[in-house]
ROTITI-692464 format. One record per residue (C-alpha): y, z, x; residue in three letters. Coordinates in steps of 0.2 Angstrom, whole numbers, plus 5000, padded with zeros to 4 digits. Each point is the difference from the previous one (the first is absolute). Layout:
# ROTITI-692464
YZXAla
...
END
This chain:
# ROTITI-692464
492453425354Met
500649924985Ala
501649985007Lys
499049925019Ile
498949894987Ser
501849924994Ala
500849985017Leu
498649905005Leu
499949894987Met
502049965002Ala
499849995017Leu
498449844998Phe
501249934987Ala
501550005014Ile
498949925012Phe
499349884989Thr
501749944996Phe
500650025018Leu
498649865003Ala
500849884987Ile
501850035005Ala
499649945017Gln
499249834992Ala
501549994989Thr
501350055014Gly
499349875011Ala
500149844988Gly
501750064998Leu
500350005018Ala
499349825002Ser
501449954988Ser
501749925011Pro
501050144990Thr
501250135009Gln
498850155004Pro
500250174993Leu
500950095017Ser
500950175004Gly
498850104990Tyr
499550175006Pro
498150005006Thr
498850154995Ile
498750055013Ala
499150155006Gly
501050154997Asp
501849945003Ser
501249874990Val
500649875012Gln
501349854998Arg
499449835007Ser
501549915004Ser
498949865009Ser
498749934990Ser
500449954981Pro
498750054987Leu
499249914985Thr
499850064984Leu
498150065004Gly
500650095014Glu
501250084991Val
498750084986Val
498650035015Leu
501450115008Thr
500450094983Phe
498350024997Val
499650065020Thr
501350124998Gly
499550064983Leu
498350025006Ser
500650125016Thr
501150104987Ile
498450024989Ile
498950055016Leu
501450135008Asn
500150074983Thr
498350044999Leu
500350095019Arg
501250084993Gly
501449905009Tyr
501349874993Val
500649855010Leu
501950034998Leu
500949814993Pro
501549965010Pro
501450104995Ile
501249874990Leu
501849995004Glu
501449974987Gly
499749824999Asp
498050015001Gly
499549985017Asn
499150105008Ser
500750125014Ser
499049975018Pro
500250185004Gln
498750034986Ala
498949875002Ser
498750095013Asp
500050164989Thr
498550094993Leu
500450154989Leu
498550104998Asp
500450054982Ser
499549964984Glu
500649844990Leu
501650054991Thr
500949944987Leu
501649935009Asp
498749905012Ile
499049934985Ala
501649944993Lys
500549925017Gln
498349915001Leu
500249934983Ala
502049955003Thr
499249895015Glu
498549934993Leu
501349954986Glu
501349925010Thr
498649905011Arg
499049944985Leu
501849934994Gln
500449915016Leu
498249934999Cys
500149944983Lys
501949915006Thr
499249915015Asp
498349964991Ile
501249914985Arg
500949915014Gln
498449945009Ser
499249944981Leu
501649894995Leu
500049915019Thr
498449975001Asn
499049984983His
498549915007Gly
499550155011Thr
500050124984Tyr
499149884989Leu
498650005014Ser
500150195000Ser
499950054980Ile
498150015001Asp
500150125015Glu
501550114991Val
498850014984Glu
498650085011Lys
501550105009Ala
500450064982Gln
498450074997Glu
499950095015Ser
501850064995Ile
499350054985Ser
498650135012Gln
501550035007Leu
501050074988Leu
498250094994His
500250095016Gly
501850054997Val
499650064983Asp
498750135010Glu
501450045012Leu
501250034984Gln
498550114994Met
500150095018Leu
501950025003Phe
500749974984Gly
501049854993Asp
501750115000Glu
499650035019Glu
499649815005Thr
500649874987Gly
498949865007Ile
499049924988Arg
501849974989Ala
500549905015Arg
498649915003Val
499849944982Ile
501949965002Asp
499849905015Ala
498549914993Ile
500849944983Glu
501449955010Ala
498949895012Glu
499149924983Ser
501749954992Gln
500449935016Ala
498549914999Gln
500349954982Glu
501549935006Gln
499349895012Phe
498849914988Arg
501349964988Gly
500949915015Asn
498549915003Thr
499849954982Ala
501749944999Val
499749895017Leu
498649924993Gln
501049974984Cys
501349915010Leu
498849925008Gln
499049924984Val
501949954992Leu
500449915017Ser
498349894997Ser
500549984982Leu
501749965003Asn
499449855013Asn
498849934985Glu
501350014987Leu
501449905014Glu
498649855001Ala
499650004980Met
501849984998Asp
500349885012Asn
498549904992Leu
500750024984Val
501749935004Lys
499249875011Ser
499349934985Asn
498050005007Lys
499250084985Leu
498250015005Ser
500550105016Asp
501150114990Ala
498550044987Ala
499050045016Asn
501450115006Ala
500450084984Ile
497950044999Thr
500150095018Asn
501550104995Val
499150054984Glu
498350045012Lys
501250105013Phe
500850104988Leu
498350054990Ala
499450065017Asp
501550105004Ala
499550164991Ser
501550095007Ile
501049944992Ile
499249994982Glu
501050054985Glu
501650025010Thr
501649934996Arg
499649885016Ile
498449934990Glu
501049974985Ala
501549915010Val
498649895007Leu
499149964985Asn
501749934992Glu
500449915016Arg
498049934999Ile
500349964980Phe
501749905003Met
499249905013Ala
498549944989Lys
501449974988Leu
500949895013Asn
498449885003Val
499649974983Lys
501549944997Glu
500149905014Asn
498249944997Val
500749964982Phe
501549925006Arg
499049885011Asp
498849974988Leu
501349944986Trp
500949915015Lys
498349885003Leu
499549994980Val
501350004988Ser
499849994981Ile
501449954989His
500249974983Thr
501749944989Asp
500549934986Asp
499349835003Ser
498550015014Ile
498850115008Ala
500049985019His
498650075012Ile
500649965020Arg
499050025014Ile
501050045016Gly
499749975018Val
500150165013Ala
500149985017Asp
498749845001Glu
498850134992Gln
498749914988His
500650124985Pro
498450074998Ser
500250085016Glu
501750094995Cys
499150074984Ile
498650085010Arg
501150065012Ser
501150084986Leu
498350084990His
499550055018Ser
501550115002Ala
499950074981Leu
497950025002Asp
500550135016Thr
501050094990Leu
498750014987Asn
501149904988Asn
499149825003Gly
499649994980Ser
501950014995Glu
500449835008Leu
498749914991Gln
500750114983Ser
501849945002Val
499649845007Phe
498949974983Ser
501350084986Asp
501349915009Arg
499049834996Phe
499650054984Ile
501850064992Arg
501049885012Gly
498749844997Phe
498850024989Val
501050094985Ala
501349884999Pro
499049854998Ile
498850084988Leu
501850054989Ser
500649825001Ala
499449894986Pro
500049835010Glu
499750005019Ile
499849855014Asn
499250025016Tyr
501049915015Glu
499249995016Ser
500849975018Lys
498850045014Asn
498449975002Asp
499250175006Thr
498349925008Ser
500749915013Ser
500050095016Gly
501749995004Glu
500550084985Ala
500150175008Ser
501549935011Lys
501149984987Gln
500650084984Glu
498949984983Met
500550014984Glu
499050004983Phe
501649964983Ser
499650024983Val
501449944988Ser
500250124984Leu
500549924984Gly
500650134991Lys
501149914988Gly
498849864994Ser
498950004986Asp
498549945009Lys
498750125003Val
498849975016Thr
498150044996Ser
499150125005Ala
498949925011Ser
501649925010Asp
500450155003Val
498750085007Cys
499949845012Asp
501750055006Val
499450185002Leu
498549955009Ile
501249875012Glu
501250145005Ala
498750125004Ile
499049865011Ser
501749955007Phe
500350185007Val
498150025007Asn
500249845009Lys
501850035007Ala
499550165006Leu
498350005007Cys
499649955018Ser
499249855005Ala
498250105004Asp
500150044982Asn
500150195003Lys
499850104985Ser
501950034992Leu
500450194996Val
501449964988Leu
499550034982Trp
499850154993Ala
498550094989Asp
500449964984Gly
501049865002Cys
499149874993Ala
499850144984Thr
501850004999Lys
500249784999Ile
498749994987Ala
500650144990Ala
501749924999Leu
499349834998Val
498950064985Leu
501450074992Glu
501049835002Arg
498649874997Cys
498850094990Phe
500650174989Leu
501449904994Arg
499449844995Cys
498450084990Ile
500049894984Pro
500150064983Thr
498849874993Thr
498249975004Arg
500349805002Lys
501250065013Ala
498750115006Leu
499049885005Glu
501149915011Gly
500550155008Phe
498350045005Arg
500349865014Gln
501550075006Gln
498950155003Ile
498849925011Asp
501649935011Val
500750175001Leu
498250075004Val
499949865014Ala
501650065008Phe
499750175001Glu
498549965009Gly
501149895013Lys
501250135001Leu
498850145006Phe
499349875012Asp
501649955005Glu
500750185003Leu
498350085007Tyr
498649905007Lys
500749965019Thr
498749965014Pro
500350195008Gln
500350134986Pro
500850135004Asp
498950145001Pro
501350134995Lys
500249904984Arg
498950074984Ser
498849884993Thr
501049884988Glu
498549984989Ser
500550184992Thr
501649934995Glu
500249974980Gln
500349824995Arg
501050014985Pro
499849824996Ile
498450004998Ser
499950174991Glu
500949944988Lys
499449844998Ala
498450094996Ser
501150094986Gln
500649844991Ile
499450054983Gly
500750165000Asn
501849945006Leu
499849864988Phe
500150134986Ala
501050135008Lys
501349845001Arg
499649954982Arg
500150184993Cys
501950025011Asp
500549834993Glu
499650064981Ala
500750175005Phe
501649915005Ser
500149894985Gln
500150154988Val
501150105009Arg
501349864999Ser
499649974983Leu
500450184997Ala
501650015010Glu
500549844992Ser
501550034987Ser
499849824989Ser
499050084987Phe
499649814996Ser
499050004983Ala
498449914994Tyr
499849964984Cys
498149974993Met
499849854990Glu
498650064994Gln
498750154998His
499150035017Glu
498049994998Ile
499150045015Trp
498949875003Ser
499249905016Leu
501649884999Glu
501150145001Leu
499150085014Val
500249835011Lys
501949994994Gly
500350195006Leu
499149985017Ala
500449835004Ala
500349975017Asp
500749835008Pro
498650035013Asp
498650094990Cys
499249974986Glu
499250164989Pro
498450065008Ser
498349954991Pro
499750194997Ala
501650024992Leu
499649874988Ala
498550054996Lys
500750184997Val
501449944988Ala
498849894991Thr
498950154997Asn
501350114996Leu
500749854987Val
498249974993Ser
499750184995Asn
501650044989Cys
499149964982Lys
501050154992Ser
501750024995Asp
500150165007Glu
499549915019Val
501149874998Met
501650114998Ser
499650035019Thr
500149835005Ile
501649934990Ile
502050065005Phe
501049944985Pro
501549905003Arg
501450075006Cys
501649985014Thr
499450075018Ile
500849995016Ser
499649875013Thr
499750125012Ser
498750114991Ile
499049834998Arg
500149955017Ser
499350205004Val
498849974990Val
499349815008Ser
500350075016Ala
498550134993Ala
499049874995Tyr
500049915015Arg
499550155010Leu
498550034990Val
499849825003Asn
500150045017Glu
498850125001Gly
498649924992Thr
500249865013Leu
499950135014Ser
498049985005Ser
500450095018Glu
499750184992Ser
500350104983Ala
501350115010Tyr
501149844999Leu
499849974982Ser
500250164996Leu
501750015010Glu
500649864989Phe
499350084984Phe
501150175004Asp
501549905006Thr
500149914982Ala
500350164994Arg
501150065010Cys
501149854997Leu
500150074982Phe
500450195007Asp
501349935011Ile
500949894987Tyr
500250144990Arg
500450135010Ala
501549885008Leu
500749914986Phe
500450154988Leu
500750115016Thr
501149845005Leu
500749944983His
499750164989Arg
502049994996Ser
500149814996Gln
498450034989Leu
500850144992Thr
501849914998Lys
499349854993Val
498750024983Pro
499449825006Ala
499250035016Leu
499450174994Gly
499049934988Trp
499549845012Gln
499550145011Phe
498950094986Phe
499349844999Asn
499649975016Asp
499250175001Cys
498849944985Met
499649845008Tyr
499450095015Ala
499250134993Ala
499049864989His
499649895016His
499650185011Ala
498650044987Gly
499349825000Ile
499950005020Leu
499450164998Gly
498349934992Lys
500049865011Ile
500050085015Val
498550134995Ser
499249854995Leu
500449935016Leu
499350145011Leu
498350014990Glu
499749805005Met
500350055018Gln
498349975011Asn
500050155010Val
498550115001Pro
500350194995Glu
499050055016Asn
501249905011Val
501650024991Met
501150145005Pro
500250164990Val
501849975002Thr
500149814991Phe
498850094986Ile
501250134996Asp
501549865000Ser
499249904991Ser
499650134984Lys
501750055001Asp
500849844999Thr
499749984982Gly
500950204996Glu
501449925013Gly
500549844990Trp
500050114983Lys
501150125007Thr
501249865007Thr
499949944982Ala
500350154992Arg
501750055010Leu
500749834998Phe
499950034979Phe
500650185003Ser
501649955010Val
500349854988Gly
499850114985Ser
501150155007Thr
501549875006His
500149924982Val
499950194992Ala
501350045010Ser
501249844994Ile
499550024982Val
500350175001Gln
501849975008Gln
500549864987Glu
499650134987Thr
501150125004Asp
501349865000Glu
499549954984Leu
500150194993Lys
501750005004Gly
500649864994Leu
499150054983Ala
501150164996Cys
501549935012Ser
499650165008Asn
500950104990Lys
498350064990Gly
500450064983Asn
501849975000Asp
499649815001Ala
499650004982Phe
501150124992Tyr
501249904987Gly
499249875001Ala
500749944984Ser
501749955007Gly
500449845007Ser
500250045015Thr
498450095002Lys
499249834992Lys
500449925014Ala
499650085012Gln
498350014994Leu
499749834998Ala
500749985018Lys
498650135005Met
498749894991Val
500549865009Asn
500050075015Gln
498550075001Val
499349824993Arg
500849925015Leu
499550135012Ser
498150004994Val
500049795000Thr
500750015018Arg
498650135006Leu
498649914992Thr
500749835006Arg
499050015018Ala
498450054990Ile
499749874988Arg
498549895000Pro
499549925012Pro
501150115011Ala
498650124996Val
498750004985Val
500550044983Pro
499150194999His
501250045014Leu
501549934991Phe
499650084984Tyr
499550185008Gln
501950015009Thr
500649934987Met
499250134987Gly
500650145014Arg
501749935000Tyr
500550004978Ile
499050174999Asp
501350075013Ala
501349934990Val
499250054983Phe
499750175006Gly
501850045006Thr
500549954984Thr
498950114988Ile
500450155011Asp
501949954997Ala
499950014983Ile
498750134995Thr
501150125011Gly
501749994991Met
500350144992Ser
501049914984Asp
500049824995Ile
500949944983Gly
499749884987Val
500949865008Asp
499450045018Asp
498250004994Ser
500049814994Gln
501049955017Ala
498650115010Leu
498649914989Ser
500949825003Asp
500050065019His
498250075000Cys
499449814992Arg
501049905013Asp
499250085014Met
498249974993His
500649815001Ser
499750015019Leu
498049984995Ile
500549825000Ser
500049995019Leu
498250024998Phe
500249824996His
499249875013Leu
499649814999Asp
498749964992Pro
499549865016Lys
500350145012Val
498550094990Leu
498849874999Glu
499450005016Ser
499550184999Tyr
499149984985Ala
498349985009Asp
500350185007Leu
498850094990Leu
500350204996Pro
498050015009Ser
500849945015Ala
501350135000Ala
499550115015Lys
499749955017Arg
498550075007Ile
499950045021Phe
498250025004Ser
499350154989Ser
501750084996Asp
500849934984Ala
502050015004Val
501249944986Ser
501049835005Asp
501750024994Glu
500049815000Leu
498649984987Leu
500050144988Asp
500449944983Ser
499650064982Asp
500749854991Asp
499349865008Ser
499049964984Glu
501749984990Thr
500849905013Leu
498449865000Val
500350004982Ala
501849955002Ala
499749875013Val
498649934990Glu
501249994985Ser
501149915007Ser
498849875010Ser
499549954981Asn
501749964996Gly
500550144987Asn
501750055008Arg
500650104986Asp
498450105000Ser
500450005018Leu
501650084997Ala
499350144990Val
498750045010Ser
501050015016Ile
501250124990Ser
498450094993Ala
499650015019Phe
501650075005Thr
500050144988Ser
498250035005Ser
500550025017Leu
501750104998Ala
498650114989Asn
499050015016Glu
501250035013Tyr
501450094993Cys
499450164993Lys
501750054992Leu
500349844990Ser
499250064984Asp
501050165002Lys
501949915003Leu
499549914984Val
499650164991Gln
501750095005Leu
500949844995Ala
499250054982Asp
500250185003Ile
501849975002Leu
500449914984Val
498550074986Ile
500150154991Ser
499350185005Arg
498749974985Ala
499449845008Asp
499850115020Ile
499150114991Met
498749874990Ala
499949905016Arg
499650165011Arg
498650064986Arg
499449805001Ala
499850025019Gly
501249865004Leu
501250115010Leu
498550065013Val
500749945015Gln
501650144996Phe
499950195004Ala
500350094986Val
501550095009Glu
500749835002Glu
499849964983Leu
500850184994Val
501649975014Asp
500149814990Leu
500150084983Ile
501450145007Cys
500949875006Ala
500049884985Leu
500150104985Phe
501150174994Ala
499350165001Asp
499350044983Thr
498450104994Pro
499249844996Glu
500349925019Arg
499250215005Thr
498449964988Gln
499849845010Asp
500150055015Ile
498950154998Gln
498849874991Ala
500149895014Leu
499450145012Arg
498650054990Ser
499349815000Leu
END
């Protein structure tokens, strides 16, 4: 029963497929293709060959299914319908076509049946493929029906599976052959679909080719608007053609479209520059408006703009024209010092558009005259008006020609030429410059009106009110700009002074006492008087100087300084004065004050860096630089006090004053103190290096660079001559080295101090060389004693002219220190402990007692030698030791007169001067026990 149920299900599937196959066969039979003929027909209980009626695919399948059904039914009855006996060529034998064997289905018969079925299926596949290739339309309409047939085939395969379960796959092999036939048919369908896609692609490419030919022809014929439309159409067509998307064909077409756009743009700008010519040479700037095809220039411009606008590049025409106008006309006019306007055509007449129009401006580049800002602005407005009138049609349609930002660029160029470069550096000139600013602001308004305010504005253009107006913006900042220009000029001036190698000297005629008159002299400006605030602070500062200690802060002694540092100090005072006049804001005042301090710092850093070698090689320049540093430190300290007082006088409430300003005002005083200390440190360090270098040179001269050997055999005539020559060389060298620092080049105290270092170096070298000798004869000791006294005569070089010293007599010892704010810093220029002696000597000279003056000067010189030459007494005592007895040496030691000598130095001298005796040994022991 199970087998019977399976067979019934198979038969149901077969009959279902039969119905679908008949419908499919009818569809295929209706095609104009050749019918399938010559196939055997399976009907009833026999197998017959029909040669008269052709078979369609449906009939073939029907015949196959009918025969297969008959086989199955006869099998159930126990009978088998034999298929035709196949010959060697695969054809059936007519003798056996009607034979019915009443026997079981054998393996050979099943194989013959399978072979016949495979042959017929292969022939059907070939004919179907030929039919599909010759008639695609019919096949496409049958695709849906074939899909339904495939579902029936699936059911057929299910029935075949049931048969295979009944007979076995080894006996039938039906399923494999049916599946192969179905797969082959699917491949044929896929190939047809591919051919259909290729056909559609060729149709699309043909349409695109026609569009491209039309586009190229329009571009070549210079029909720019039509060409732009054609390019747009091609782009749209290509965007809709998804069949060639992401293919090499699409890339090639995009490249052709790009080149077409590029050609259209080039032709647009070629026609534009034929119509509008902007040219500038060395002597003249031209704007020419031509005539094209009897059209008004505005129509030509609109046509060109329309072509680019179609390509979504309409703003490029405005941008390129505006840039050409600015670079080719505006910039050359603004760079020429003198310009002259010449008008050749009247663009206001109705006939103007029928002839060439020209706007010319002559450029006087070699002229010394400078065209005023108002004239330059008028020429630019006339030029823009000329272009607008020449390129506007009669009905006053809006002109789409000027790019966004064009007015801002032109205004920025005018701002640079007529505003920023012309900002004055004096307040008197600033008042007149404000009138020019008003002219420039009015020009900016006309410029924006002329460029943008047309009767029918372009809806695509952004509102020009959002554009920045640079001239108006800078006009509102004139106070800050003036301050910046003033400070920049001061920086430039100080930099030039620092880089200058003139080293011009300024010899002060008297001590510089800080006063209101001095402030007015330093802050004197041809166009600006000292402000009341500065005068008030100066007066208060002077009136508060009641003690000598405070007076020292406002007195600078007479000396020689450079004209450069004096100019730097004057520039700083002028900036401070400007800061007191700046009523716009407290920030401007602070900017002026900080700039004044920076002038000192810049000069200090640059001057020493650029001229270090000259300052080292030439001592006079080095000492002048030292004076400059002291002078700058002196005035930096005073300006620090002034600025602090001025900031306290600022009428700015703390509740509205920014915190940064409060902090800056508090740090200002410390900044000035730091500047003063740096100048003092730099000057002192540089002079110390010079003195050390020259001291080493003198030490070599004091012993002829031979050490102890220079003094052995001093009693000989040759050696005496050498020692005398040595003394003369040392004297000449000291005189030469101190010539650059003799007052009034520097103050006397510095002269004495430096002289003392030089002479001490000579004395010390002489003492060390003699005390280091191991043997000194009697005659040599006398010669060496004389040599020591000759060397000691160098203290006469301390002598200075009393007339020179007279001007320094009023510098009291109590005024020996300069006070920077609250910190006391020693002032090398004023620190002298012998001012009282000097005052007494000068007063004696003023009373007519010249002899007394000579004695006083001699005593003063000796006192200076004792003060500044620490080894003066030691050298004199050495001269005595060389000629006195051993007992005198011991007596002086016990009396405390030889305290400058160490015990071992005295022992060495005794051993060198006296023979080795028990008495000498006892004296040495006694000397060491003292």
